[in-house]
N, CA, C and O of each residue as an XYZ file, in Angstrom:
620
protein
N     -17.901      3.302    -32.665
C     -16.719      3.396    -31.909
C     -16.678      2.251    -31.080
O     -17.731      1.762    -30.669
N     -15.403      1.694    -30.742
C     -15.306      0.562    -29.851
C     -15.478      0.803    -28.546
O     -15.260      1.986    -28.283
N     -15.816      0.080    -27.526
C     -15.910      0.151    -26.229
C     -14.502      0.706    -25.640
O     -14.415      1.641    -24.844
N     -13.466      0.001    -26.147
C     -11.972      0.527    -25.806
C     -11.738      2.066    -26.225
O     -11.212      2.896    -25.483
N     -12.146      2.285    -27.358
C     -12.011      3.800    -27.853
C     -12.935      4.721    -26.997
O     -12.566      5.833    -26.619
N     -14.081      4.225    -26.732
C     -14.921      5.076    -26.133
C     -14.406      5.166    -24.624
O     -14.601      6.264    -24.104
N     -13.858      4.316    -23.928
C     -13.193      4.396    -22.729
C     -12.150      5.413    -22.760
O     -12.121      6.344    -21.955
N     -11.237      5.227    -23.748
C      -9.987      6.155    -23.671
C     -10.545      7.648    -24.048
O      -9.870      8.622    -23.715
N     -11.776      7.816    -24.740
C     -12.224      9.276    -24.860
C     -12.797      9.662    -23.753
O     -12.970     10.877    -23.659
N     -13.156      8.990    -22.860
C     -13.974      9.458    -21.581
C     -13.015     10.297    -20.752
O     -11.875      9.891    -20.524
N     -13.432     11.383    -20.329
C     -12.697     12.476    -19.615
C     -12.871     12.236    -18.172
O     -11.889     12.174    -17.433
N     -14.169     12.086    -17.705
C     -14.867     12.088    -16.556
C     -15.677     10.986    -16.376
O     -16.632     10.786    -17.125
N     -15.359     10.148    -15.336
C     -16.402      9.032    -15.138
C     -17.442      9.540    -13.957
O     -17.146      9.662    -12.768
N     -18.697      9.802    -14.544
C     -19.738     10.166    -13.588
C     -20.149      9.034    -12.819
O     -20.494      9.319    -11.672
N     -20.202      7.939    -13.108
C     -20.675      6.717    -12.402
C     -19.781      6.622    -11.123
O     -20.264      6.111    -10.113
N     -18.520      7.086    -11.124
C     -17.731      6.861     -9.936
C     -18.054      7.639     -8.890
O     -17.784      7.257     -7.752
N     -18.708      8.900     -9.131
C     -19.190      9.709     -8.017
C     -19.975      9.185     -6.933
O     -19.735      9.486     -5.764
N     -20.904      8.411     -7.278
C     -21.762      7.608     -6.228
C     -20.899      6.659     -5.415
O     -21.012      6.587     -4.191
N     -20.031      5.929     -6.118
C     -19.147      5.097     -5.233
C     -18.369      5.812     -4.490
O     -18.318      5.534     -3.292
N     -17.710      6.719     -4.927
C     -16.820      7.690     -4.215
C     -17.512      8.320     -3.051
O     -16.881      8.340     -1.994
N     -18.651      8.814     -3.077
C     -19.557      9.300     -2.057
C     -19.702      8.190     -0.902
O     -19.454      8.312      0.298
N     -20.160      7.107     -1.587
C     -20.327      6.012     -0.438
C     -19.294      5.695      0.234
O     -19.438      5.601      1.453
N     -18.036      5.453     -0.327
C     -16.695      5.253      0.405
C     -16.447      6.399      1.428
O     -16.164      6.089      2.585
N     -16.539      7.706      1.067
C     -16.299      8.637      1.996
C     -17.331      8.786      3.141
O     -16.966      9.182      4.248
N     -18.644      8.463      2.869
C     -19.680      8.477      3.831
C     -19.312      7.385      4.848
O     -19.423      7.515      6.067
N     -18.885      6.353      4.242
C     -18.773      5.077      5.102
C     -17.505      5.425      6.010
O     -17.514      4.984      7.159
N     -16.454      6.159      5.591
C     -15.436      6.508      6.463
C     -15.644      7.378      7.432
O     -15.052      7.201      8.497
N     -16.537      8.513      7.268
C     -17.122      9.501      8.082
C     -17.932      8.849      9.206
O     -17.848      9.246     10.368
N     -18.725      7.829      8.822
C     -19.628      7.386      9.699
C     -18.940      6.390     10.473
O     -19.432      6.139     11.573
N     -17.818      5.722     10.098
C     -16.942      4.765     10.918
C     -16.289      5.625     11.946
O     -16.250      5.216     13.107
N     -15.803      6.713     11.648
C     -15.221      7.735     12.643
C     -16.138      8.367     13.619
O     -15.881      8.526     14.813
N     -17.258      8.725     13.000
C     -18.251      9.276     14.113
C     -18.875      8.316     14.988
O     -19.314      8.627     16.095
N     -18.929      6.940     14.419
C     -19.308      5.861     15.432
C     -18.321      5.777     16.671
O     -18.644      5.760     17.859
N     -17.057      5.729     16.136
C     -16.001      5.410     17.118
C     -16.033      6.660     17.947
O     -15.787      6.448     19.135
N     -16.269      7.890     17.631
C     -16.200      8.985     18.462
C     -17.423      9.072     19.391
O     -17.325      9.508     20.538
N     -18.630      8.622     18.830
C     -19.688      8.526     19.755
C     -19.270      7.529     21.039
O     -19.476      7.866     22.205
N     -18.711      6.370     20.692
C     -18.494      5.400     21.597
C     -17.531      5.988     22.622
O     -17.663      5.675     23.805
N     -16.564      6.829     22.230
C     -15.501      7.308     23.079
C     -16.114      8.451     24.101
O     -15.565      8.703     25.174
N     -17.213      9.060     23.685
C     -17.809      9.985     24.657
C     -19.094      9.371     25.261
O     -19.923     10.147     25.737
N     -19.288      8.260     25.276
C     -20.290      7.643     25.944
C     -21.638      7.399     25.300
O     -22.553      6.895     25.951
N     -21.772      7.737     24.070
C     -22.983      7.505     23.415
C     -23.103      6.163     22.949
O     -22.243      5.744     22.174
N     -24.008      5.455     23.294
C     -24.039      3.936     22.964
C     -25.114      3.543     22.349
O     -25.175      2.349     22.053
N     -26.194      4.401     22.011
C     -27.410      4.125     21.302
C     -27.641      4.746     20.092
O     -28.779      5.043     19.728
N     -26.477      5.003     19.326
C     -26.404      5.485     17.898
C     -26.944      4.333     17.043
O     -26.268      3.311     16.920
N     -28.277      4.474     16.379
C     -28.843      3.530     15.835
C     -28.302      3.255     14.418
O     -28.844      2.337     13.804
N     -27.369      3.888     13.859
C     -26.659      3.512     12.584
C     -25.286      2.857     12.668
O     -24.643      2.432     11.708
N     -24.930      2.835     13.947
C     -23.577      2.141     14.406
C     -23.286      0.852     13.574
O     -22.244      0.672     12.944
N     -24.385     -0.071     13.649
C     -23.961     -1.371     12.868
C     -23.708     -1.262     11.479
O     -23.001     -2.136     10.978
N     -24.173     -0.309     10.724
C     -23.967     -0.139      9.389
C     -22.585      0.501      9.319
O     -22.016      0.281      8.249
N     -21.968      1.171     10.116
C     -20.739      1.768     10.063
C     -19.492      1.034     10.418
O     -18.377      1.470     10.128
N     -19.725     -0.257     11.144
C     -18.757     -1.066     11.751
C     -17.542     -1.264     10.746
O     -16.358     -1.137     11.056
N     -18.081     -1.630      9.371
C     -17.031     -1.928      8.395
C     -16.626     -0.620      7.503
O     -16.075     -0.766      6.412
N     -16.922      0.622      8.019
C     -16.722      1.681      7.287
C     -15.151      1.884      6.950
O     -14.848      2.678      6.059
N     -14.396      1.349      7.480
C     -13.035      1.416      7.260
C     -12.709      0.737      5.679
O     -11.698      0.975      5.018
N     -13.644     -0.004      5.348
C     -13.281     -0.537      3.822
C     -13.642      0.458      2.894
O     -13.388      0.230      1.711
N     -14.236      1.616      3.230
C     -14.280      2.741      2.428
C     -13.078      3.431      2.079
O     -13.049      4.032      1.004
N     -11.992      3.433      2.901
C     -10.574      3.740      2.616
C     -10.167      2.823      1.421
O      -9.660      3.335      0.423
N     -10.366      1.554      1.496
C      -9.816      0.614      0.535
C     -10.576      0.813     -0.777
O      -9.951      0.780     -1.837
N     -12.058      1.045     -0.749
C     -12.646      1.551     -1.942
C     -12.099      2.701     -2.600
O     -11.942      2.738     -3.821
N     -11.796      3.673     -1.797
C     -11.246      4.941     -2.347
C      -9.989      4.644     -3.044
O      -9.875      5.096     -4.183
N      -9.058      3.980     -2.564
C      -7.789      3.377     -3.007
C      -8.099      2.820     -4.265
O      -7.386      3.139     -5.217
N      -9.013      2.066     -4.427
C      -9.385      1.232     -5.625
C      -9.574      2.175     -6.647
O      -8.874      2.117     -7.658
N     -10.500      3.103     -6.497
C     -11.035      4.144     -7.532
C      -9.915      4.862     -7.901
O      -9.730      5.019     -9.108
N      -8.986      5.415     -6.972
C      -7.671      6.281     -7.200
C      -6.830      5.350     -8.149
O      -6.415      5.847     -9.195
N      -6.563      4.109     -7.876
C      -5.871      3.219     -8.733
C      -6.305      3.288    -10.087
O      -5.583      3.673    -11.007
N      -7.708      2.845    -10.232
C      -8.225      2.888    -11.440
C      -8.046      4.061    -12.329
O      -7.658      3.973    -13.494
N      -8.392      5.326    -11.630
C      -8.084      6.550    -12.377
C      -6.766      6.688    -12.709
O      -6.458      6.907    -13.880
N      -5.860      6.583    -11.761
C      -4.384      6.738    -12.143
C      -3.691      5.939    -13.498
O      -2.975      6.421    -14.375
N      -4.168      4.573    -13.331
C      -3.966      3.672    -14.439
C      -4.524      3.998    -15.641
O      -3.889      3.724    -16.660
N      -5.717      4.594    -15.729
C      -6.477      5.118    -16.821
C      -5.567      6.115    -17.486
O      -5.233      6.028    -18.668
N      -5.129      7.203    -16.546
C      -4.255      8.255    -16.916
C      -3.073      7.727    -17.612
O      -2.739      8.204    -18.697
N      -2.431      6.791    -17.065
C      -1.121      6.451    -17.469
C      -1.284      5.654    -18.986
O      -0.458      5.793    -19.887
N      -2.522      4.785    -19.091
C      -2.841      4.049    -20.329
C      -2.910      5.063    -21.425
O      -2.312      4.938    -22.494
N      -3.624      6.013    -21.124
C      -4.056      7.176    -21.924
C      -2.665      7.903    -22.667
O      -2.560      8.256    -23.842
N      -1.758      7.987    -21.685
C      -0.696      8.824    -22.102
C       0.163      7.843    -23.023
O       0.683      8.262    -24.058
N       0.285      6.568    -22.618
C       0.922      5.563    -23.438
C       0.255      5.312    -24.729
O       0.982      5.019    -25.679
N      -0.913      5.377    -24.893
C      -1.650      5.083    -26.161
C      -1.413      6.375    -27.085
O      -1.285      6.241    -28.302
N      -1.358      7.664    -26.444
C      -1.152      8.735    -27.276
C       0.145      9.026    -27.681
O       0.442      9.498    -28.779
N       0.957      8.724    -26.738
C       2.500      9.064    -26.979
C       3.499      7.902    -27.059
O       4.705      8.060    -27.248
N       2.893      6.730    -26.898
C       3.827      5.498    -26.929
C       4.641      5.435    -25.943
O       5.371      4.450    -26.042
N       4.870      6.186    -24.850
C       5.517      6.145    -23.681
C       4.814      6.728    -22.575
O       3.731      7.280    -22.772
N       5.333      6.660    -21.411
C       4.897      7.185    -20.237
C       5.891      8.100    -19.734
O       7.060      7.729    -19.842
N       5.639      9.330    -19.156
C       6.426     10.230    -18.728
C       6.217     10.369    -17.275
O       5.250     11.041    -16.918
N       6.978      9.834    -16.383
C       6.517      9.678    -14.879
C       6.681     11.129    -14.217
O       5.921     11.557    -13.349
N       7.794     11.841    -14.751
C       7.862     13.256    -13.877
C       6.664     14.217    -14.243
O       6.181     14.916    -13.351
N       6.278     14.260    -15.254
C       5.043     15.402    -15.545
C       3.822     14.881    -14.902
O       2.968     15.655    -14.471
N       3.687     13.393    -14.808
C       2.578     12.875    -14.073
C       2.600     13.265    -12.713
O       1.604     13.799    -12.226
N       3.717     13.042    -11.981
C       3.862     13.426    -10.630
C       3.823     14.937    -10.242
O       3.339     15.361     -9.193
N       4.389     15.687    -11.212
C       4.374     17.117    -11.030
C       2.843     17.576    -11.128
O       2.438     18.520    -10.448
N       2.058     16.909    -11.954
C       0.616     17.263    -11.890
C       0.098     17.022    -10.522
O      -0.389     17.968     -9.902
N       0.161     15.797     -9.977
C      -0.204     15.309     -8.819
C       0.201     16.135     -7.606
O      -0.587     16.283     -6.671
N       1.414     16.673     -7.607
C       2.080     17.449     -6.521
C       1.394     18.856     -6.690
O       1.053     19.464     -5.675
N       1.203     19.336     -7.809
C       0.255     20.560     -8.020
C      -0.980     20.742     -7.580
O      -1.457     21.842     -7.302
N      -1.658     19.472     -7.483
C      -2.958     19.318     -7.135
C      -3.051     19.138     -5.592
O      -3.975     19.699     -5.003
N      -2.133     18.377     -4.892
C      -2.147     17.841     -3.440
C      -1.258     18.751     -2.677
O      -1.717     19.105     -1.591
N      -0.133     19.193     -2.989
C       0.756     19.893     -2.055
C       0.299     21.024     -1.513
O       0.349     21.080     -0.284
N      -0.196     22.079     -2.179
C      -0.845     23.237     -1.759
C      -1.699     23.162     -0.665
O      -1.412     23.803      0.346
N      -2.793     22.418     -0.712
C      -3.710     22.145      0.330
C      -3.130     21.355      1.334
O      -3.336     21.730      2.488
N      -2.428     20.311      1.153
C      -1.764     19.504      2.224
C      -0.943     20.473      3.016
O      -1.341     20.763      4.145
N       0.195     21.025      2.537
C       0.976     21.896      3.249
C       0.447     23.060      3.976
O       1.022     23.519      4.963
N      -0.926     23.663      3.372
C      -1.546     24.731      4.088
C      -2.357     24.227      5.312
O      -2.596     24.973      6.263
N      -2.770     22.947      5.258
C      -3.453     22.443      6.442
C      -2.584     22.038      7.474
O      -2.924     22.082      8.656
N      -1.337     21.596      7.043
C      -0.160     21.274      8.060
C       0.323     22.440      8.626
O       0.544     22.395      9.836
N       0.559     23.578      7.977
C       1.186     24.817      8.593
C      -0.279     25.359      9.642
O      -0.139     25.819     10.775
N      -1.305     25.214      9.114
C      -2.531     25.770      9.957
C      -2.498     24.925     11.208
O      -2.613     25.460     12.310
N      -2.332     23.517     11.060
C      -2.337     22.626     12.345
C      -1.165     22.982     13.245
O      -1.313     22.880     14.463
N       0.109     23.435     12.676
C       1.216     23.910     13.428
C       0.757     24.970     14.399
O       0.928     24.987     15.618
N       0.021     26.028     13.480
C      -0.199     27.353     14.248
C      -1.282     27.163     15.413
O      -1.294     27.900     16.400
N      -2.132     26.183     15.232
C      -3.249     26.147     16.209
C      -2.982     25.179     17.400
O      -3.616     25.259     18.452
N      -1.964     24.221     17.159
C      -1.579     23.419     18.132
C      -1.464     23.972     19.507
O      -1.989     23.369     20.443
N      -0.757     25.174     19.706
C      -0.536     25.541     21.031
C      -1.852     26.099     21.664
O      -1.842     26.485     22.833
N      -2.923     26.142     20.942
C      -4.206     26.799     21.379
C      -5.231     25.679     21.655
O      -6.292     26.007     22.187
N      -5.012     24.406     21.347
C      -5.830     23.129     21.533
C      -5.694     22.663     22.959
O      -4.860     23.143     23.727
N      -6.607     21.641     23.312
C      -6.658     21.435     24.606
C      -5.970     19.969     24.518
O      -6.144     19.290     25.530
N      -5.256     19.398     23.533
C      -4.428     18.368     23.494
C      -3.462     18.312     24.630
O      -3.030     19.392     25.030
N      -3.014     17.096     25.272
C      -2.182     16.877     26.208
C      -0.754     17.168     25.601
O      -0.488     16.853     24.441
N       0.107     17.752     26.396
C       1.445     18.089     26.261
C       2.174     17.031     25.557
O       2.997     17.298     24.682
N       1.871     15.757     25.942
C       2.380     14.567     25.202
C       2.225     14.252     23.742
O       2.997     13.699     22.959
N       0.888     14.807     23.568
C       0.596     14.660     22.034
C       1.068     15.781     21.272
O       1.348     15.626     20.083
N       1.184     16.889     21.834
C       1.608     18.054     21.270
C       3.043     17.912     20.899
O       3.452     18.328     19.816
N       3.952     17.233     21.926
C       5.282     17.081     21.734
C       5.571     15.900     20.577
O       6.496     15.925     19.764
N       4.661     14.976     20.692
C       4.803     13.878     19.535
C       4.496     14.406     18.156
O       4.999     13.964     17.123
N       3.566     15.458     18.241
C       3.570     16.068     16.928
C       4.577     16.748     16.391
O       4.982     16.522     15.250
N       5.019     17.548     17.084
C       6.337     18.307     16.790
C       7.496     17.395     16.368
O       8.216     17.721     15.424
N       7.697     16.206     17.085
C       8.657     15.175     16.754
C       8.286     14.607     15.553
O       9.253     14.225     14.895
N       7.090     14.404     14.995
C       6.601     13.804     13.796
C       6.744     14.675     12.795
O       6.621     14.124     11.700
N       6.984     15.964     12.739
C       6.835     16.889     11.737
C       7.697     16.594     10.599
O       7.218     16.749      9.476
N       9.022     16.151     10.738
C       9.845     15.708      9.668
C       9.239     14.653      8.818
O       9.554     14.536      7.634
N       8.435     13.937      9.362
C       7.862     12.764      8.619
C       6.381     13.325      7.944
O       5.955     12.729      6.955
N       5.623     14.467      8.496
C       4.575     14.893      7.889
C       5.008     15.886      6.629
O       4.258     16.087      5.674
N       6.214     16.427      6.753
C       6.795     17.181      5.623
C       7.257     16.560      4.443
O       7.068     17.008      3.312
N       7.877     15.504      4.723
C       8.384     14.500      3.732
C       7.482     13.538      3.212
O       7.839     12.847      2.258
N       6.233     13.390      3.774
C       5.197     12.323      3.036
C       5.779     11.124      3.635
O       5.562     10.188      2.866
N       6.406     10.749      4.641
C       6.757      9.367      5.216
C       6.107      9.025      6.423
O       6.460      8.080      7.127
N       5.171      9.772      6.672
C       4.315      9.412      8.059
C       3.794      7.945      7.987
O       3.835      7.214      8.977
N       3.338      7.565      6.867
C       2.885      6.343      6.900
C       3.783      5.001      7.092
O       3.336      3.858      7.186
N       5.138      5.389      7.126
C       6.124      4.494      7.590
C       6.859      4.776      9.106
O       7.523      3.914      9.681
N       6.629      6.056      9.608
C       7.310      6.452     10.870
C       6.374      6.768     11.984
O       6.710      6.644     13.162
N       5.230      7.166     11.615
C       4.378      7.595     12.736
C       3.442      6.314     13.192
O       2.564      5.855     12.462
N       3.696      5.899     14.257
C       3.015      4.576     14.636
C       1.956      4.774     15.586
O       1.236      3.797     15.795
N       1.681      5.988     16.287
C       0.541      6.197     17.237
C      -0.647      6.531     16.474
O      -0.657      7.552     15.788
N      -1.610      5.787     16.532
C      -2.850      5.999     15.851
C      -3.842      7.144     16.305
O      -4.848      7.496     15.689
N      -3.357      7.674     17.534
C      -4.129      8.743     18.199
C      -3.202      9.988     17.955
O      -3.481     11.060     18.492
N      -2.093      9.851     17.140
C      -1.294     11.249     17.027
C      -2.060     12.157     16.241
O      -2.952     11.783     15.479
N      -1.686     13.485     16.433
C      -2.249     14.623     15.791
C      -1.664     14.612     14.405
O      -0.463     14.461     14.185
N      -2.626     14.789     13.445
C      -2.480     14.830     12.006
C      -2.066     13.383     11.462
O      -1.537     13.197     10.366
N      -2.372     12.431     12.349
C      -1.873     11.003     11.634
C      -2.703     10.471     10.489
O      -2.422      9.392      9.968
N      -3.722     11.211     10.089
C      -4.499     11.049      8.763
C      -3.782     11.403      7.536
O      -4.317     11.271      6.436
N      -2.502     11.883      7.694
C      -1.732     12.212      6.711
C      -1.234     11.040      5.956
O      -0.706     11.178      4.853
N      -1.412      9.737      6.604
C      -0.762      8.664      6.060
C      -1.728      8.218      4.757
O      -1.269      7.434      3.926
N      -2.962      8.705      4.634
C      -3.560      8.411      3.489
C      -2.964      9.009      2.195
O      -2.890      8.376      1.142
N      -2.554     10.259      2.362
C      -1.767     10.841      1.285
C      -0.459     10.281      1.005
O      -0.075     10.106     -0.152
N       0.276      9.980      2.078
C       1.619      9.381      1.979
C       1.457      8.153      1.192
O       2.214      7.965      0.239
N       0.502      7.252      1.505
C       0.329      6.125      0.901
C       0.001      6.239     -0.669
O       0.643      5.585     -1.492
N      -1.063      7.128     -1.039
C      -1.351      7.241     -2.407
C      -0.108      7.874     -3.284
O      -0.225      8.028     -4.500
């Protein structure tokens, strides 16, 4: 079997799990280090390792791009065409239920958090952008509640 055919037959890329794990850990470490600094912890010994942890986001997008392109190439190989609507329908079926569950949960708990009234008001004003997956275009405050939705909106 040729390398290309073996690639087309591969349904799951085990080797990407380690790289995906490193990318997620680097992002978690990056945010943890930033939060340590924000609350006055300055002697976190792993901080130098995580200073470029934001590159984990880039790596995660690269992996996603590879996997999405692989799916589309396989479909083109098998059907001689690419059907965009079924592709996006599958993506929505995987992402939307959890995304909207978390968004609704956030809406329900916001009144009970100790966030400032200004942040709560900003969150409410940004809800149309969170509901329509356009937060990466319209939400500019990096400290806004639910601002991390930009990653899904981008992908």
